[in-house]
N, C-alpha and C positions, 0 to 999 in steps of 0.2 A: 368483573364489572357487571352491574345489574342492567337487565334489558328494560325494566320498568321500575320506577320509584316514585314516591309521593313527597312533594315539597309544598308546604303551606305558604300562603302569601306573606305571613308575618315573618317567616324565616328567610325570605329573599333578601340577599345583600344588595350591593350596588351593581350586580351583573345579572344578565338574563340568559347567557349561554349555558346550555345543558352540561357541557363537559366540565365546567367549573365546579359543579356540585357532585359529579360522579366520582372524580378522582380526589378523594380525601384520604390522607394518611392518618394512621393511628400509631401512637408511640407511648412508651412508658415515661418519656420525657415530655415536658410542656411544649405544645405546638405554639411557636411564636412567629409573628409577622416579621419578615426581614427588615421592613422599614424602621424597626426599633434599633437596628444594629449597623446599618450600612448608610454611606453617604456617597453621592455621585461626584465624580470629577468632571464637571461640565465646562470648566474654563477652557476656551480655545485660544491658542497662541497665534498671533500674527507677526511674522518676521519679514515684513516687506522691505525693511531697511537693509537686509542682507541677501540680496538677490543672487549673489555668486557664491554664497556659503553653502556647504554640503551638510545635510542633516540625515541622521539615521531614522528610517521609517519602519515601524513594526506592522506586522499583520499576523492574523491567527488562522491556522488551517484547521480542518475538521478531522485530521489524523493525529490523535493524541493531543489535540489542541496546542500544538507546538507554535510558539511565537518565533517568527523568522524576521530578519531585517534586510533592508537594502538601503543604499545611499542614494539620495536624490538632491539635486539643486533646488533650492526653495523657489526659484523663479519658474520652475516647471510645475509647481503645485499651486492650484488656483483657488484654494480655500484654506482657512486656518485649521490647524491640527491640534489634537489634545496632547498634553504632556503627561507622561505616566510616572508613577513613583514605585519604589520597591514595595512588594506585597499588595499592589493593586490587583484586582481581578478585572479582566477585560474579556468581552465576548462579542461575537457578531449576532445582533438581535434577530437576524433572519436564519441563522444556522446554529444557534446554541444547542438545539435539540439533536444535532448530529455531531456534537463534540467540539464545536468551535468556541472554546473557552479555555483560559489559561491564567496562571498567576504570573505577574511580572517579577522576574528574578532580579537580584541586586545589580547584576552586570547590564541590565537593560533599563535601569532607571534613567529618568530625564531624557528619554527618547520620545519620539512622536508617533501618534497613531491617528488614522483617519477619524473624523468626527462621526462617521457612520457606526463606529464601535461604541458600545457602552463601557464606561470605565467607572469603577467604584471601589471603595475600601470598607473594611469592617472595623468596628470597635473591638479590639482584641482583648479588652478587659472582660468581655462577656461572650464574644464569638470569635474563635480562631479562624484566620483566613483559610488555612489548609483544611480545617474541618468543613467549612462552608463549601470550599471548592470540591471536595470529594463527594459531597451530597449533590451539588449541581451537575457534576460530570458523570454521575453514576447511571447505570442502566435502569435501576429500580426507581429512580426519581424522574426518569425521562418522561413517563406518562404525565406526571404532574406538570412538567415544563410544557408539554404539548397541549395540555388542557388549559394552560394559562396564556397561550400566545393568542394574539388577536389577529383578525384578518382571515379571509377565506382562501385567497390564492397564495399570497406570500406572507406566512405567519410571522408575527413580529413580537418579540419579548422586550417591550420598552422597560426603562428603569422603573417607571411607576408600577407596571405590572409585576416586575421583579420584587419591588418593595411590598406588594400585597401578598406574596407567597408566604405560606406558613411552613416552617421546617421544625423538626425536633431539636431543641436546644438544651443540653444538660446544663444546669445552673452551675455545677462544679466544673470549672475549666479543666481540671485534672482528668476528668472523664473524657473530655474532648481530646486532650493530649494523648490519652491511652489509645483511643480509636485511631487518631492520626498516626501514631507509632505503628500500630498493627498494619495499617494501610501501607505505610512506607516500607516496612520490613518485607511485606509480600511483593511490593513493586520492585524492591531491590533484588529479591530472588529472581523475579522475572527478567530483570535487566541483565543479571549475571548469566542466566541461561541463554538469553539472546546474544550476548557478547561471545559466549562459548560457541554458539552455532556459527557466528560470523567467522570465528577463528578456525572452526572445523572446515568451513568452505574454503578458506584461504589455504588450509593444509592440503585439501584435495588438489587445488590448483598447483601448489608448489610440488607436491608429490608427482603429479602427472608430468609436469615439465622436466623434473629431475629424471624420472624413469625413461622418458623419451630422449633425454640428452639435449634438451633445448635450452639454449642460452640466448637471451635477447640483448643485442648490442644497442645500448642507449645512444641515441643521436639527438643533438639539439635541433629543434625545428627551425627552419630558415624562413624568414619573411619573404625572400625572393629566391627563386631557383630557375634553372634552365633545363629543358628537356629537348633532346634532339628529335627531329621529326621521325627518324628511323626507329626511335625507341618508343614511339607512341603506341600504346595498346588501347587505351581509353582516353576520353577527353576530360573526365572530371578531375579536379585538382586534388581531392583527397586521396585518390588512388596513388598519387606520386608523393604527396607530403608524408604519408604514413607508411612508406616502404620500410620493411623490417629486414634486418640481417639476423639469421639464426644459425646455430651450429648444432648438429644432431648426430646420433649414432645409427639412425635407421634411414633407409632410402625413402625419399619423398615420392609418392605416387598420386596420380589423379584419382579422385573419388570414382569417376566413371570406369577406371581400369580395375577397380577392386570390387565395387558394390553394384548390385543389380537394381537400378532404378526402374520402377514399375509404374505404369499408368493403366489402371483398369477403368475403362470409361463407363460412365453411368449416364443415362438420358431419361429424364422423367417421362418423356413421351412414349418410351418403350416399356414402362413399368406397368404391371397388372395390379399392383397394390394401390390402395387409396391413401396410405400413409407410409412414412419412412423415418429412420433414425439418422439424425444429421449431426456431424461433428464440426465445430468451428474452432478457431484459434483460442477463444476464451474458455473452451471446454478443457484446456490443458493446464495443469499445474506443473511447473517445471520440476518440482521435487517428487511428485507422486503419480506419475503417469497420467493417463486420462482419468478424469474424475466425474464426468457426466456428459450427457448428450441431449439433444432436443428432439422430441417427436413432432413431426410436421405432417400435414396433409400434402399429397403430391402437388396439388395446385398451388401450395404455398412455397414450393421449392425455390430458393434463390438461384440466380443464374450461376453462382459459384459452386453449386452442388453438382459436381461432375465426376467424382472418383469413388471407387470402392476400396476399402481397406480390409486386410485379413489379419488374423492373429499372428503376432510377432513381427509385423511390419514396423519399420521406424518411420514416424511422421515428422517431417522437418518443416517448420513454419518458415516460408520464404518471405513473408511480409513481417517487417519489424523483427528480424531474427535475433536482435539484441535482447528481446524479452525471454529468450531461451525456451520457447514453446516447442519443445521436441519431446516425443513420447513413443514408447513401445506399446503396440496394441495388444491388449489381453483378450481373453475369450469373450468377455462381455461386449466387445465391440467388433467381433468377427462379422464381416460382410456388411458393415455399416457404410453410410455415405459420408464423404468428407469434402471440405472446401478445396477449390483449385489453388488456394493459397498455401497448400502443402505440397512438398515433394515427398514421394514415397519410395523407400528402399525395402525390398522384400528380404525375408530371412534366408539364410544359407548356412550350411555346415562349414563353409570356407572362411567365414568371418563371424565376429560377435558384434551385434549391433549395439549392445550396451556400451562397449568400448567406444564406438563412434559417437554415441549419444553424449557420453561424458566428455569426450574430446571437443565436440561442438559447443558444449556448455561451459568450457573453460574460458576464462577471461581473455586468454591469449587468442583463441580462435574466434571468440565473439567479436573481438576488435577486427580480425581479418574479414569476417562476414560483413561487418559494418563498412569496412573500406571498399568492399565490392558491391555495395548496394547502389541502386539507382534511385533518384529522387524525383520521379515524374509526378504521379498523383499521390503516392505515399512511398515511404522508404521500404525497399524490397530488394532481394537478390534474385536474379533469374535462375531458372533451373540449369541453364547452360553454364552460367558463371559458377554455380554450386558444383556441378559435375567436374569443372576444370580446376577447382581448388586442389592443391597438392598437400597431402598429409603424410606424416611418418607412420608407417604401418608395420608394427613388429609381428612376429609369428603369433599364431593363434594361442599357443601356450602362454606366451608373455602377456597377451591381451587379457586372458582369463585371470592371471595372477594380479594384474593391475585392477581388474574389475572387482575381484574379491577384496582387495585392500580398500578400495573406494566404497564398496557396499558396507563394509564394517563401519567406516566413518559416517556414511549416510544413515545407517541404523541408529548410531549414537545421536545424530542430528534429529532424526525422526522422533526418538524417545524424548529428547529435549523439547521438541515442538509440541508433543502431546502433553508434556508436563506444563509447558507455558500456557497452553489453552485451558488446561484444568485449573491452573492457578488463577487465571483471569476470571473464570466463572466463579470459582470459590471466593475470590477476593470480593466480588460484587455481593455475593450472598452473605459472606461473613460480616462485612461492614453493615449491610442491611439488617442483619440479625442483631448486631451490637447496638445500632441506633434505634431500631424500632422495638426490639424485644429485650434489650439489655443482656444478650447472651455473651458469655465469656468476659464480662466486665469485672 
């Protein structure tokens, strides 16, 4: 992008905002205004005569632009909604630049969407819907979208603004088809790798349960149940609804009987430094240990910054533990400060913390952690409740064998993840090259 440029008055179009003139695309294909090829579905349907009938309502998220549905009684909807057709494109005009756009698939036709969304369709004799979608949803076209949204606080891509956009349009529809096929082939490979990773994670869970000899006895949940006063341990209902029966080949032991929980206090008022390195829950990726930390001035230290961690500690997030924010500390984070929202177990040659980490991240034990959460200001498990949880703990040799097997699966998953990220980057660049420069056509 140029920092300065010259624009003569006679070249001014009907817009005066600078960004409109900065972000201009060049392509080997003719640049055409979308208004030549698209029409808006602006008709709004009123169904006041069916107040007790249920209708499927669509909405578009900004994650992959997925359209989701929910059912609603029309009497609960206070405004007329738009009816969508197969191959319509719909987007949130305020969030299209963060991915809130999608094609209506055949199984979603004749459903309804809020009038706040823009809905339109393309003349496929000249412009394929999928070709148009992959341009509008691409990273490389995103700057053009941003440059063409109006408003200073809440930017809005109206249908009129959309119609004024210029995109490269190959006159030969077969070229558009080839670009779409290339796009779909790579997306299919990404999807297959993502499915494989999901299956690998299930495999880890199944293996862990099998090796520990755990079988879950499925019981139908009851709408009503009775608990004797003498059996009360806690007062929250979930703790009793979700009681599980399990059978195992290892003795169950309390975590506090096996592992050394550690609290190394840190007080900013006693520090001689003017800055410190701080670890919060969102600094942890459940699959790859700690991945970053924040450098703060001592005076900016939040009240939760109360603990010191050392290399090979296991950090267990006690707030929202179902997010699986558990990590082993490596050398890069030795003697850093962390939030009080973590419980810390120090390393020992008597046990292997990788084993405990994998155990805590299994779906079976995540459910147990959830059952033992309190719901005061936010969902969390107290350290006392965590220490009192009972786990099947095999010998150290067996723990290491389990860890080695799981690590092999995790490595496969990691390689798949790296391949997925590379494909996503390559996909955007490849399609950009095909459309703008005619590469590989």
